[in-house]
N, C-alpha and C positions, 0 to 999 in steps of 0.2 A: 533393494531399490524400491522406492515408493513413488507411485504416479497418482495424481489426483483424478477425479471422475472423468475429466475430458481427455485423460491419457498423457498429461504433461508431467515430466519428471520433476519432483519436488525434493527428493532426498536420495542419497546413495551413501552407503557406509564405506569406510576406507578399503575394505576388501574388494568391493565392486569397482572403485576407482583404480585399484591396482590391476584387477583383471583386464579392465579396458585401457590401462596405461594412460590414465587421465590424471593430471597433476592437481587440478582444483575442481571442486564441485561446481563452482560458478560457470565453468566452461561448457557444462552439458545441461544445466537447468533449463527446463522448458522443452527438451527433446521429447517428441511424441512416442509413446510406447508402440503404437501401431505402424510406425515407420519401419519397424522390423518385420520383414516379410514372413518370417517363421511364426511370429505371434499374430500378425494380421490374418494369416490364413486360418488360424484357429480361434478367431474372435467369437464366432457364433457359438462354438463349443464352450468357450470360456464364460460367456454370458449365461448360457443355459445350465452348465454343470458347476460353475463356481471356480474351477481351476483346470489347467492343462499342464501336462508334463511332456517333455520331448528332449531330445539330445541334438546339439548343434554346435558348430564352431562359433567363436566370437568374431564379429565383424566390426568395422569402424562404426561407433555409435552415431556419428553425425550423418554419414551418407550410406551406411549399411553395405559398403563395398569391402571386399576381402583386402587385407593388407598384411605384409610380411611381419611376423613376430613369432617368437617361440611359443607364446601363449596361445596365439590364434590358430596354431596348428593342432592344438588339442581339442578333444571333444568334451563339452561341458553338459552337465545335467541341468535343465531349466525347469522351474516350477513357477507358473504364473497363477496367482490366486486373486479372485474378486473379493475385495473387502469393503466394509461399509463406506470408508472414505475414499475408495479408489481401487488401485491395484498394487499388489505386492509381488515383486519378482525376486526369486532366489536362484542364484547361479552357483553350481557346485562342481568343482574339478573332480571328475570321476576317473581320470586316467590311471591314478595309482590303484584305485579300486579295481579297474579292469585288469590291470597286471596281476593283482592279487587273485582275482577270480580265475585267471588263466593258470596260476600256479598252485591254487589251494589244494588240488588233488595230490600234488607231489609232496606236500609237507604239512603235517598237522601242527608242527612247531611254528611255521610261518603264520598259520591261522591264529595261534595263541598270541603271538607277538602283535599281530594286527589288532586283535581283540583288546590287548593290554594298552596299545598305543593310540587306539581310536579316540579322537576328540569327541565323538558322539557318545553319549551315555548309553551303553548296551546293558540289557538285563534279561533275565529269565525269571518269571514269577508264576506262582500258582493262581488259579482263578480267584482265590480269596485275596490275592495281592502280596503274598509272602515272597520276598526276594530269595531266589535259590542260587543265583549267580549274577555277578555284575562286574564291570571293568572299572579301572581307576577314574575314568571320566564321569561315570555315574556317581561314584563316591564323592567326587569333587562338586558336581552339580547340586547334589542334595545336602552337602555340608557335613558328611560323616567324617569322623576322624580316621577311619580305616575301613578296609573292605570287610573285615570281620564284623564291624558294627553295622554295616549296611546289610550283609547277608543275614536273613532271619527277621529283618524289619519288614514292615508292611507299606508298600507304595500306595495301597488303597487309602491309607490314613492321610495322605497328602491332600486328597480331595475325594471324600467318600462317595458323594453323589455322582461325580464324574466317572469314577472307577466302575460303579454299578452300571451306569449307562454304556460305558465302553465294553464291558463284558457282554452285556445284552446284545450289542451290535455285532461283536466278534462272532457270536454263536451262529449268526446267519450270513454275515459278510465275509468272515474268515480273515480279511486283511483291511486295515484302516490306515490311510495315508494322511499325513499333515493334520493330525488331530491336535487341536490347540486347547490349552486349559491353563488355569491358574492353580498352582500348587503351593502348599505351605510346608516349608522344610521343617525338620525336627526342631530347629531353633526358632520356629514361628516366622521366619522371614518369608515373604511371598515371592515367588518366581513364576514367570510364564514360560511354559515349555511347548515345544512342537514335537510330535512323536509320530513314527511309523510303527504300527503294532500288528503283529501276526499271531493268529491262533494256532496252537499245536493240538491236533485231534487224534484220538485213538481209533481203533478199528470200528468202534460203534458210533463214530462221529460225535464223540463227546469231547468237549473242550477240557484239556488236562493241564495245559501250560500256556503262558503268554510270553512271547518274545517281543521285546521292544527296543527301539533306537530313539533316544530323545536328545534334544539339545536345548540349552538355556536361551530362550528367545526374549528375555525380559527387556533388554535394552531396546530392541526393535519395537516391542509391544508398547512400551512406555512412550517411545517416539511417535508411534502411530496414534496413541490416545492423546498425546500432547498436540499432535497435528490436528486431530479431530476437534479437540477443545479449542484450538486456535481458530479453526474454520468456523466453529459455532460462534465464537466471539466476534469473528470478522463479519459473519452474516448478521449477528445482533447489532453490531455497530453500523453495518451497512443499512440495515432496515430502519434503525432508529435515528440515523444521521439526519439533522435538519438541512444539511446541504443536499441538493439534488445530484445524485451520483448515477452515471450511466456509462455503458460501453456501446459503441455504434460502429457500423461499417463506414468505409470511405464515402459511400453514397448517402450516408446519414440514417440508415435503417437501425433502429434501436434493437440491440441484442439482449441487453439486461439493464435494469434500473431499480432504484429503491422508491419507496412510497413518496418521499419528498419530491423527487423528480416528477412523478405522476401528478402530484398536487400542483406544482409550479405551472405545469403545462395544461391544467384543466381536465385531467382524467380522474376517474373514480379510483382506479387501482392500477397496479403494474401490468396486469394482463392486457388492459386496453392499450398500453403503450407499446408492448412488444410488437415489432414489425411496423410501427408508425415511423414516419421519416422526419427527423428533426430538421432537415434542410428546408422543409415546407415552412418552418417558422420564420425563415429569412432566406429566400432562394439565392440572394446575392452574397450574403455574408458567409455561408457555409463553404462554398468553393474557395473563397479568399482565405478562410481559416485553414483549410486543408493544404493549400499551397504554402502557407507559412510554416505549418507543422512539418512538412517534408524537409524544410531547410533548418528550422529552429528546434524541432523535436518536442518542445513543450512551450506553452504560452501561459503566462501568469497575469491575472487581473484583466483578462480579455473582456471588453464591454461591447454590448450589442443590444439594439432594439429588436424585439421579436414579437411574433403573434402566437398566442396559445391555440389549442385545438378549437376553442370556442370563438376565436377571432379577437379576443381581448389583447391589447397591446401591452407588453411588459418589457422592462429593461433588466438584463441579466449581466452578472459579472461571473466570469468562469476561469478556472485553471484547467487547461486542457493538455493531455499528454498523448503523444503518438506511440503506438505499439508497432514495433518493427520486426520483421522475420530475419532468418539467418542471412539473407541476401541484402539486409539493410533496406528493405522495401516497407513502406508504411502500409499496414494491413488493417489496423483498427484504431479507433479513437476512444480514449478514456477521459471522462470529464467530470468536474465537480463544480456545480453552479449554485447560485442563490439569486432569488428575486430581489432586485435592487430598485424596483419601480418607484416606490414611495420616496426613497432618498433622492433618486434622480430627478423626480418631479419637483421636490423641494429645492434641489440645487438649481434646476432650470429657472424656477420662479424667483429664487434669490438672485441669480445672475441677471434675469430680466429686470428685477427691482433695482439692482445696482446700476444697470445700464440706464434705466430711466432717471434715477437719481443723479447720475453723472451728467446726463443730458440737461437736466434742470439746472444743476450748479454751473455747468459750462455756459449755459445760456444767460446766466446773470452777468450784467455789465460790470459789476463790482468784483473785486478780488475776494476769494475765499480759500482758506487753507486750514487744516486741522493737524494738531500735534498730540502725540500721546505723552504719558508721564516720563518717558525717556527722551522727550524732546525730538522725537522722530516724526517726519512728515508721514501722515497716513492718508491725506488727500490734499491735492492742490488743483484748483481749477485753472483754466487757460489764462484768465485775466490776472490771477495771482502769479502765475509762472512768468508773465510779461513783467510784472513789477520786480520780480527777482532776477530777471534777465536769463531765464532758463526755460527748457521745455518741462512742463509740469510733471510728466512721467519720469523724468531723469532724476528727480530728487526724492521720490517716494522711498521711505525707509531710511533716509539719511537724517543724521542729527543736525538741527538748524544751526547750532553754535559751532559745530565742526565744519559744516558746509559753508557757512558764512561767518567766519571768525571775527570779521569787522563789526558784527552786531553785538559782540560781547562788551559789557560795561556801558551800553547805551541805554536810552529810554526803552527800547525794545525789550531788552533782557529784564530790566527793572519791572516794567508793567506786566510782562508775560508771567514772571515768577510770582508777582503779587496776586495775579488771578488764580494761580494754582494754590498758593499758600493760604490765601484768605477765602478762596471759593466765592469770590465776588466779581460781578461784571466790571471791567475796566475799559476806559476810553482814553485815547490820546491822539494828538496830531504830530506828524513828523514829515520831514522831506523824503521824497522817493529815493530808493537805494540806487537805481540805475539813472534815473533822471532827477537830479537834486532840485531842479526848478519846479517840480511838481509838489503839491501839498496833498498828503493822504490823511484821512481820518480813520483811525483803527478802533474797532469794537471787539473786545475779547470776552468770550463766554466760557466759563469753566464747566466741566462735567466730570463724571466718574472716570471717563476714559482719557481725559486730558483737557485741551482747550480748543475752541473753534474761533477762528479770527476772520472778521470781515474788514476789508479796507476799501475806502471810497475816495475817489479823486475829488478834492474840494478846491482845486487851484483857482477856478473861476470865482468861487464864492470869496476866496481870500483876496483876489484882485479887486472885486467890486467893493468889498468892505474897506480895503485900503484906500481906494479912490474916493 
């Protein structure tokens, strides 16, 4: 079982799941190593010495309480090792071994059978590495075709430098546990092995033989290295990400962040940000966001005006995810933000400009409306809306010929289409659509986007001219 540096479970092989009677790895991911009281009590020794070994029964991995099971009544051998990327926990069923130890004195034949059937590769070798005896598991691990081929070969050739160092250590340590190394099998395939090695000494305290128990740990080692590589890639992406990434407490205290986050909030580096409180950037916004997270669990495209550490006002857009514990309580906040200030200011200025433009057009006493090339209304002022007998906002986006089919085939359609086709200013007079007694003067101005139409009430001028 593999735990990352903070003690959270990130991987467990099928054997571990079987021991714990867990059906899926996802059900126990994130469980903390030091929730196990047997391990927590040995934490200091583990950190100082690099590993601890002990025997204990299996408890429920989620609450560490005893539960009834045939497996949990057994005693297991535990080895917890401190590795570069976190912690490795190996659990071995030693009950059969204990039975063997109780009966080994009664029968040498039982010992031989155990030696033959042991899944661990057992061997006896000279200090030079020549194999004097080995079991079938050893033959299989190193890829020999038979025991006869293995006996007389040199295990030292699998990794010469490692064997020399191992023998040097054995001469004064006598026993070496959990020795890890990469070996090259006779077919040149690389394997990673973990071994317990014991020195056999004569009466003059001279090392005369080496007895070892090895198992092929390649799959776990490759998984560990893949995990390490994945962590390195993660940190590389995390550090180089242009998005400001952070993890914070519910109160807003920053626990971790990347350089982009520091830059967005006006800090020189991440060290300055740690323990800074992001809620200070907007004291009213943070509590509101936390309340929403507790219900919604994640927020996408969350926008907010905030202040950097130097007081500068910025607009941010964020995706925020809640981190919950086993009791479904929100415990941390993970966020991905980017500085949207420039776009927001341009948007606000554009909205202000549109608002002023609308005020100007609505203040004009004459009618004005604009159509795009698909003959859809893109703007209609209040006066033009009255000419059409509608609220100006109600026809925005609608096709003029579909909304007012009675205009098809009239002077309106002919002149409007001429303005588009010829790209020339057009003018005409016509009766009002809602109030036929009114005379309207139309001026049509073509553009790349469509046409702009001004209509003016000329009824009085017509009456005077007629009289």
